[in-house]
C-alpha positions as a Markdown table, in Angstrom:
| # | Residue | x | y | z |
|---|---|---|---|---|
| 1 | Met | 0.0 | 0.0 | 0.0 |
| 2 | Asp | 1.5 | 3.3 | -1.0 |
| 3 | Ala | 1.1 | 6.6 | 0.8 |
| 4 | Arg | -1.9 | 7.7 | -1.3 |
| 5 | Glu | -3.9 | 4.5 | -0.6 |
| 6 | Ala | -3.1 | 4.8 | 3.1 |
| 7 | Glu | -4.3 | 8.4 | 3.1 |
| 8 | Thr | -7.5 | 7.4 | 1.4 |
| 9 | Ala | -8.1 | 4.5 | 3.8 |
| 10 | Leu | -7.6 | 6.8 | 6.8 |
| 11 | Ala | -9.9 | 9.4 | 5.4 |
| 12 | Gln | -12.6 | 6.8 | 4.7 |
| 13 | Ala | -12.2 | 5.4 | 8.2 |
| 14 | Ala | -12.6 | 8.9 | 9.7 |
| 15 | Arg | -15.7 | 9.5 | 7.6 |
| 16 | Arg | -17.3 | 6.2 | 8.7 |
| 17 | Arg | -16.5 | 7.0 | 12.3 |
| 18 | Gln | -18.1 | 10.4 | 12.0 |
| 19 | Gln | -21.2 | 8.9 | 10.3 |
| 20 | Thr | -21.5 | 6.4 | 13.2 |
| 21 | Ile | -21.3 | 9.1 | 15.8 |
| 22 | Glu | -23.9 | 11.2 | 14.0 |
| 23 | Ala | -26.2 | 8.2 | 13.6 |
| 24 | Gly | -26.0 | 7.4 | 17.3 |
| 25 | Thr | -26.4 | 10.9 | 18.6 |
| 26 | Arg | -29.2 | 12.4 | 16.6 |
| 27 | Gly | -32.8 | 12.6 | 17.7 |
| 28 | Trp | -35.6 | 10.3 | 16.6 |
| 29 | Ser | -36.4 | 10.6 | 13.0 |
| 30 | Ala | -40.0 | 11.2 | 11.8 |
| 31 | Arg | -40.1 | 7.5 | 10.9 |
| 32 | Ala | -39.0 | 6.4 | 14.4 |
| 33 | Thr | -41.5 | 8.8 | 16.0 |
| 34 | Trp | -44.3 | 7.5 | 13.8 |
| 35 | Thr | -43.3 | 3.9 | 14.7 |
| 36 | Leu | -43.5 | 4.7 | 18.4 |
| 37 | Cys | -46.9 | 6.4 | 18.0 |
| 38 | Leu | -48.2 | 3.4 | 16.1 |
| 39 | Ala | -47.0 | 1.1 | 18.9 |
| 40 | Val | -48.9 | 3.2 | 21.4 |
| 41 | Leu | -52.0 | 3.2 | 19.3 |
| 42 | Thr | -51.7 | -0.5 | 18.9 |
| 43 | Leu | -51.5 | -0.9 | 22.7 |
| 44 | Gly | -54.7 | 1.2 | 23.0 |
| 45 | Ile | -56.6 | -0.8 | 20.3 |
| 46 | Leu | -55.4 | -4.2 | 21.6 |
| 47 | Thr | -56.3 | -3.2 | 25.2 |
| 48 | Asp | -59.8 | -2.3 | 24.1 |
| 49 | Ala | -60.0 | -5.7 | 22.3 |
| 50 | Asp | -58.7 | -7.5 | 25.5 |
| 51 | Met | -55.6 | -8.7 | 23.5 |
| 52 | Thr | -52.8 | -7.1 | 25.5 |
| 53 | Trp | -50.7 | -10.2 | 25.2 |
| 54 | Leu | -50.4 | -9.6 | 21.4 |
| 55 | Trp | -48.9 | -6.2 | 22.0 |
| 56 | Phe | -46.2 | -7.7 | 24.3 |
| 57 | Val | -45.3 | -10.2 | 21.6 |
| 58 | Leu | -45.0 | -7.3 | 19.0 |
| 59 | Val | -42.8 | -5.3 | 21.4 |
| 60 | Val | -40.5 | -8.3 | 22.0 |
| 61 | Leu | -40.2 | -8.8 | 18.2 |
| 62 | Gly | -39.6 | -5.1 | 17.5 |
| 63 | Gly | -37.1 | -4.9 | 20.4 |
| 64 | Gly | -35.1 | -7.8 | 19.0 |
| 65 | Thr | -35.0 | -6.3 | 15.5 |
| 66 | Ala | -33.8 | -2.9 | 16.9 |
| 67 | Trp | -31.2 | -4.6 | 19.0 |
| 68 | Ser | -29.8 | -6.6 | 16.2 |
| 69 | Ser | -29.6 | -3.7 | 13.7 |
| 70 | Gly | -28.9 | -0.7 | 15.9 |
| 71 | Val | -25.8 | 1.5 | 16.0 |
| 72 | Arg | -23.6 | 0.9 | 19.0 |
| 73 | Leu | -21.3 | 3.6 | 20.3 |
| 74 | Arg | -18.9 | 3.7 | 23.2 |
| 75 | Arg | -20.8 | 4.7 | 26.3 |
| 76 | Thr | -20.5 | 8.4 | 27.1 |
| 77 | Gly | -22.1 | 9.8 | 30.1 |
| 78 | Ala | -25.3 | 11.6 | 29.3 |
| 79 | Ser | -26.3 | 14.5 | 31.4 |
| 80 | His | -28.3 | 13.2 | 34.4 |
| 81 | Arg | -30.6 | 16.2 | 34.0 |
| 82 | Trp | -31.5 | 15.1 | 30.4 |
| 83 | Gln | -32.0 | 11.5 | 31.5 |
| 84 | Leu | -34.4 | 12.6 | 34.2 |
| 85 | Ala | -36.2 | 14.8 | 31.6 |
| 86 | Val | -36.7 | 11.9 | 29.2 |
| 87 | Ala | -38.0 | 9.7 | 32.0 |
| 88 | Ala | -40.3 | 12.5 | 33.2 |
| 89 | Ser | -41.6 | 13.1 | 29.7 |
| 90 | Ala | -42.4 | 9.4 | 29.4 |
| 91 | Leu | -44.3 | 9.7 | 32.6 |
| 92 | Val | -46.2 | 12.7 | 31.2 |
| 93 | Ala | -47.1 | 10.5 | 28.1 |
| 94 | Phe | -48.4 | 7.8 | 30.4 |
| 95 | Ala | -50.4 | 10.4 | 32.4 |
| 96 | Ala | -51.9 | 11.7 | 29.1 |
| 97 | Tyr | -52.8 | 8.1 | 28.2 |
| 98 | Val | -54.8 | 7.8 | 31.5 |
| 99 | Leu | -56.2 | 11.3 | 31.5 |
| 100 | Phe | -57.5 | 11.2 | 27.9 |
| 101 | Gln | -59.5 | 8.1 | 28.9 |
| 102 | Phe | -61.7 | 9.9 | 31.4 |
| 103 | Pro | -63.7 | 12.0 | 28.9 |
| 104 | Ala | -64.0 | 8.9 | 26.6 |
| 105 | Arg | -65.3 | 6.8 | 29.5 |
| 106 | Ala | -67.6 | 9.6 | 30.7 |
| 107 | Leu | -69.1 | 10.0 | 27.2 |
| 108 | Asp | -69.3 | 6.2 | 27.0 |
| 109 | Trp | -67.3 | 6.0 | 23.8 |
| 110 | Pro | -66.6 | 2.4 | 22.6 |
| 111 | Leu | -62.7 | 2.7 | 22.5 |
| 112 | Pro | -61.5 | 4.7 | 25.6 |
| 113 | Asn | -58.0 | 3.1 | 25.6 |
| 114 | Thr | -57.5 | 4.1 | 21.9 |
| 115 | Val | -58.5 | 7.7 | 22.8 |
| 116 | Gly | -55.9 | 7.6 | 25.6 |
| 117 | Ala | -53.3 | 6.3 | 23.2 |
| 118 | Leu | -54.0 | 9.2 | 20.9 |
| 119 | Gly | -53.4 | 11.6 | 23.8 |
| 120 | Ala | -50.1 | 9.8 | 24.6 |
| 121 | Cys | -49.1 | 10.1 | 20.9 |
| 122 | Leu | -49.6 | 13.8 | 21.1 |
| 123 | Val | -47.3 | 14.0 | 24.1 |
| 124 | Val | -44.7 | 11.8 | 22.4 |
| 125 | Val | -44.7 | 14.1 | 19.3 |
| 126 | Leu | -44.8 | 17.4 | 21.2 |
| 127 | Leu | -42.7 | 16.7 | 24.3 |
| 128 | Val | -40.9 | 13.4 | 24.4 |
| 129 | Arg | -39.3 | 13.6 | 20.9 |
| 130 | Pro | -37.7 | 17.1 | 21.5 |
| 131 | Val | -36.5 | 16.1 | 25.0 |
| 132 | Gln | -35.0 | 12.9 | 23.5 |
| 133 | Ala | -33.3 | 14.9 | 20.8 |
| 134 | Arg | -31.6 | 17.1 | 23.4 |
| 135 | Leu | -30.5 | 14.0 | 25.3 |
| 136 | Ala | -29.0 | 12.6 | 22.1 |
| 137 | Ala | -27.2 | 15.8 | 21.4 |
| 138 | Ser | -25.7 | 15.7 | 24.9 |
| 139 | Leu | -24.0 | 12.4 | 24.0 |
| 140 | Arg | -21.8 | 13.8 | 21.2 |
| 141 | Pro | -18.2 | 13.3 | 22.1 |
């Protein structure tokens, strides 16, 4: 290998490393957010249909797929403040799931858990996604 080939190989390795870092430290894409919202909606629909076990099967399958194809970076310490913010925003999404069910149940709508899931999806899009993006940005080396 001559000097020019070595230089090209080093540049390519640096470019790949930078792409890996960027892929692992960016916020959720629109596709990932849509997938998460669909999972929450599926939970609502399957809960209304008394088939919660099927949702758990789907989560296990989806988790296995994500684990096998995900980008893995060296662990860098994320800000504890952002970790708490992500956890708190997930709790707010759960609270929205529960709170949106009250009017649906009071009005005797047929799918109250699905209505709750729609509320949780709103919170995921409007709150959880931006907070997760800030957490991911804090992971950049």
